[in-house]
C-alpha positions in Angstrom: 87.2 79.6 112.8 91.0 79.6 113.2 90.8 76.1 114.8 88.7 74.9 111.9 91.3 76.1 109.3 94.1 74.7 111.4 92.5 71.3 111.2 91.9 71.6 107.4 95.5 72.6 106.9 96.8 69.8 109.1 94.6 67.2 107.3 95.7 68.5 103.9 99.4 68.1 104.8 98.9 64.6 106.2 96.8 63.6 103.2 99.6 64.8 100.8 102.3 62.9 102.8 100.2 59.7 102.7 99.9 60.0 99.0 103.6 60.7 98.7 103.1 64.2 97.4 104.3 67.5 98.8 101.7 70.3 99.0 102.7 73.0 96.5 103.0 76.6 97.6 100.0 77.3 95.5 97.8 74.8 97.4 99.0 76.1 100.8 98.4 79.6 99.6 94.8 78.7 98.6 94.0 76.9 101.8 95.2 79.6 104.2 92.5 82.3 104.6 95.1 84.7 106.0 97.7 84.1 103.4 98.7 87.0 101.2 98.0 86.3 97.5 101.1 85.8 95.5 99.3 87.0 92.4 98.7 90.4 94.1 102.4 90.9 94.6 103.2 89.7 91.0 100.7 92.1 89.5 102.0 95.0 91.7 105.6 94.4 90.7 104.7 94.0 87.0 102.6 97.2 86.9 104.3 99.5 89.3 107.9 98.6 90.0 110.6 99.0 87.5 113.5 96.5 87.1 115.7 99.1 88.9 113.4 99.4 91.9 111.4 102.6 91.1 107.8 102.4 92.3 105.7 104.2 89.7 102.5 106.1 90.4 100.7 105.3 87.2 97.8 107.6 88.0 100.0 110.7 88.4 102.2 111.0 85.3 104.3 108.1 86.3 106.1 110.0 89.0 107.8 108.4 91.9 107.7 109.6 95.5 108.9 108.6 98.9 105.5 107.4 99.9 105.4 104.9 97.0 108.9 103.7 97.7 107.8 103.2 101.3 104.7 101.2 100.3 106.8 99.0 98.0 109.3 98.3 100.8 106.5 97.5 103.4 104.8 95.2 100.9 108.1 93.5 99.9 109.1 92.7 103.4 105.6 91.4 104.2 106.0 88.9 101.2 109.6 88.2 102.4 110.9 89.1 99.0 114.4 90.3 99.8 115.5 90.7 96.2 112.7 93.1 95.5 113.2 94.9 98.8 116.8 95.5 98.1 116.1 96.8 94.6 113.5 99.3 95.9 115.8 100.4 98.8 118.8 100.8 96.5 116.9 103.0 94.1 115.5 105.0 97.0 118.9 105.6 98.5 120.5 106.5 95.2 117.8 108.7 93.8 115.8 110.2 96.7 118.2 110.2 99.7 120.0 113.0 98.0 119.4 116.0 100.4 122.9 117.3 101.2 122.3 118.1 104.9 120.3 115.1 106.2 119.2 111.6 105.5 115.6 112.4 104.7 114.1 111.6 101.3 113.3 114.1 98.6 109.6 113.5 98.1 109.2 113.6 94.3 111.0 112.3 91.3 109.8 112.8 87.7 110.7 110.9 84.6 112.2 113.2 81.9 113.1 115.9 84.4 116.5 117.6 84.6 118.4 117.4 87.9 118.0 120.2 90.4 121.3 122.1 91.0 122.5 123.2 94.4 123.6 126.7 95.3 127.0 126.0 93.7 125.5 124.9 90.4 126.2 121.2 91.1 123.4 118.8 90.1 121.9 116.6 92.8 123.2 113.1 92.6 121.2 110.2 91.2 121.9 107.0 89.3 118.6 106.8 87.4 119.2 109.2 84.5 115.7 108.8 83.0 114.5 111.5 85.3 115.3 113.5 88.4 114.2 114.9 91.8 111.9 117.9 91.1 111.3 118.9 94.7 113.8 118.3 97.5 111.3 118.9 100.3 110.6 115.7 102.2 107.3 114.1 103.0 107.3 112.7 106.5 104.9 109.8 105.8 107.4 108.6 103.1 110.3 108.9 105.6 108.3 107.0 108.2 107.2 104.2 105.8 110.7 103.6 104.6 112.2 103.6 108.1 109.4 101.2 109.3 110.1 98.8 106.4 113.8 98.9 107.2 113.1 98.0 110.8 110.9 95.1 109.8 113.5 94.0 107.3 116.1 94.0 110.0 114.0 91.5 112.0 112.9 89.3 109.1 116.4 88.9 107.6 118.4 89.4 110.8 120.5 92.1 109.2 121.2 95.1 111.5 122.3 97.4 108.6 118.6 98.0 107.8 117.8 99.2 111.3 120.9 101.4 111.2 119.7 103.0 108.0 116.2 103.5 109.6 117.7 105.2 112.7 119.6 107.7 110.5 116.4 108.7 108.8 114.5 109.0 112.1 117.1 111.1 113.9 116.9 113.7 111.2 113.1 113.4 110.9 112.7 114.1 114.7 115.1 117.0 114.5 113.4 118.7 111.5 109.8 117.7 111.5 108.7 117.3 115.1 107.5 120.4 116.9 106.1 121.0 120.4 102.7 122.7 120.0 100.0 123.3 122.6 101.5 120.6 124.9 101.7 118.0 122.1 104.5 116.7 119.9 103.2 117.2 116.4 104.5 115.7 113.1 104.8 118.2 110.3 104.1 116.8 106.8 107.5 118.1 105.6 110.4 120.3 106.6 109.4 123.3 104.5 106.1 125.1 104.2 103.9 123.7 107.0 105.0 125.7 110.1 104.2 129.5 110.4 103.7 132.0 113.2 99.9 131.5 112.8 100.0 127.7 113.3 100.8 124.4 111.7 99.3 122.6 108.7 99.0 118.9 109.5 98.1 115.7 107.5 96.4 113.2 109.9 97.1 110.3 107.5 100.9 110.8 108.0 100.5 109.4 111.5 101.1 105.8 110.5 100.4 104.3 114.0 101.6 100.7 113.5 104.9 102.2 112.2 105.2 104.8 115.0 104.5 102.1 117.6 107.1 99.7 116.2 109.6 102.4 115.7 109.2 103.4 119.4 109.7 99.8 120.5 112.8 99.3 118.3 114.4 102.6 119.3 113.6 103.2 123.0 114.2 106.7 124.4 113.1 108.3 121.1 110.0 110.6 120.8 108.0 108.4 118.5 105.8 106.8 121.2 104.6 110.3 122.2 104.1 111.3 118.6 101.8 108.2 118.2 99.8 109.0 121.4 99.5 112.7 120.5 98.5 111.8 117.0 95.6 109.7 118.3 94.5 112.7 120.4 94.7 114.9 117.3 92.4 112.6 115.3 89.9 112.4 118.2 89.7 116.2 118.4 90.0 116.9 114.7 86.6 115.5 113.6 84.2 117.4 111.5 80.9 117.3 109.6 77.8 115.2 110.2 79.7 112.0 110.6 82.6 113.4 112.6 85.3 112.4 110.1 88.9 113.4 109.8 89.8 115.8 107.0 92.6 115.3 104.6 94.3 118.4 106.0 94.1 120.1 109.4 95.3 123.5 110.6 96.3 123.9 114.2 96.2 127.4 115.6 96.4 128.1 119.3 94.5 125.3 120.9 92.1 125.0 118.1 91.9 122.5 115.2 90.3 123.6 111.9 89.9 122.1 108.5 92.8 123.6 106.6 91.7 126.5 104.4 94.6 125.7 101.9 93.0 122.4 100.7 89.5 121.1 99.8 87.6 120.4 103.0 87.3 116.7 102.3 87.6 113.3 104.0 89.1 111.7 100.9 92.2 110.2 99.3 94.5 111.2 102.2 92.3 110.7 105.2 90.9 107.4 104.0 94.2 105.9 105.4 93.5 107.2 108.9 91.2 104.3 109.9 93.6 101.8 108.3 96.4 103.1 110.4 94.3 103.2 113.6 93.0 99.6 113.1 96.4 98.2 112.1 97.8 99.4 115.4 94.8 98.7 117.6 91.9 96.8 116.1 89.6 97.5 119.0 90.3 101.3 119.1 87.2 103.4 119.8 88.5 105.9 117.2 87.2 103.6 114.5 83.5 104.0 115.3 82.8 107.2 113.3 84.4 105.8 110.1 82.6 102.4 110.5 79.3 104.1 111.1 79.7 106.3 108.0 80.7 103.5 105.7 78.5 100.7 106.9 75.3 101.7 105.0 77.3 102.7 101.9 79.6 99.7 101.3 80.2 98.5 98.6 78.0 100.1 95.9 77.4 103.6 97.2 80.7 104.5 98.9 82.1 107.8 97.6 85.8 108.6 97.3 85.4 112.0 99.0 83.0 113.7 101.4 82.9 117.5 101.9 83.0 118.0 105.6 81.6 121.5 105.4 78.3 120.7 103.7 78.3 116.8 104.1 78.0 116.3 100.3 79.5 113.4 98.5 82.0 113.9 95.7 81.3 112.7 92.2 83.6 109.7 92.1 83.1 106.3 93.6 85.6 104.9 96.1 88.5 102.9 94.7 88.7 99.2 95.4 91.5 99.8 97.9 89.4 102.3 99.7 86.6 99.8 99.9 89.0 97.3 101.4 89.9 99.8 104.1 86.2 100.3 104.8 85.6 96.5 105.1 88.5 96.2 107.5 87.4 99.2 109.6 83.8 97.9 109.9 85.0 94.4 110.9 87.3 95.8 113.6 84.7 98.3 115.0 82.1 95.5 115.0 84.4 93.1 116.9 84.0 90.8 114.0 86.6 88.8 112.1 87.9 89.2 108.6 90.1 87.1 106.4 92.5 88.2 103.7 90.6 86.0 101.2 87.4 87.9 101.9 88.9 90.9 100.2 89.1 91.1 96.4 92.3 90.3 94.6 94.2 93.1 92.9 93.3 93.4 89.3 95.7 94.1 86.4 93.8 97.4 85.6 93.8 98.7 89.2 95.7 102.0 89.6 98.8 102.3 91.8 97.1 104.0 94.8 94.2 101.6 95.0 96.4 98.5 94.6 98.7 99.8 97.3 95.9 100.4 99.7 94.4 97.0 98.9 97.6 95.0 99.6 98.4 97.1 102.7 95.0 96.4 104.1 95.5 92.7 103.5 98.8 92.8 105.4 96.9 94.6 108.2 94.1 92.0 108.2 96.6 89.2 108.5 98.5 90.9 111.4 95.2 91.8 113.2 93.3 88.5 112.9 95.7 85.7 112.0 98.2 86.0 114.9 96.2 87.6 117.8 
């Protein structure tokens, strides 16, 4: 299949030269089955990224969070859009990287909010005065996404300052959010509120395996390779329900993994990202099988957004388009089949932030899994 498309592309280029024309970017984009759609990125920027670089969660009161800034950065570097990347990174630095004692990102910023004050009554800094940070706790997935995007940007644009910024985040993340537990190095979802004497609350979707693996390669001698390996073990062990799926939240106590009692017992909006992260890092991973087996008879019409892992019941809402894209990618990888970016639907102008983010991220993963390997 790849050879066939290479012939078509080569023939098209020669044909254009013979006629004295240059193939436009649009035509090349159309002919390449692994090319990212420019229209997807245009819609994403128009709908979810402010001119100042704030990524807006339109399905959640227009808040911004470190996860969203990370998604925007990962997508921008994949499209090699440095201007957009720098806008998003500058806003992130100026408005989320405001914790006084470290380089981690405050996880949530709300429009219309008043700035939080420190113990001396001094408001937290921020250049976007249309809102403010409302919770200074970090979210480790947002920190990892931003650091990963910075490392990729350093390579794409040959600018080491991005990797230096990533390293600063990761040093503090390792110091504050990595814990040794039952012989494993675990990743806490945030610095505050997830670690007690009774055990640790964990979010499996925060183990972004392609990011962890690339971070480990870029920063040798750091713990991120072990975090990645131990995260895979966590997902293998922490499977529940009829289909042996990963819950959105886990609770580790002693050597036992349980579905967290603090959250709904669902495989849903968080854990749907787990197979995306597994496949993106290793498309032939055996860990993909339970997810593929669950989704295969349901995709596309009957796929639910959530599954209760205690009673195996489906939630009332259908899966978002971005969730269905993850399912298609997972099934292709688990089946040892191929998949092209163009086989996945385009982002629509009415698609919500979370779905559009998952859709584009899945297309980036498909391109990296199938077009270059």
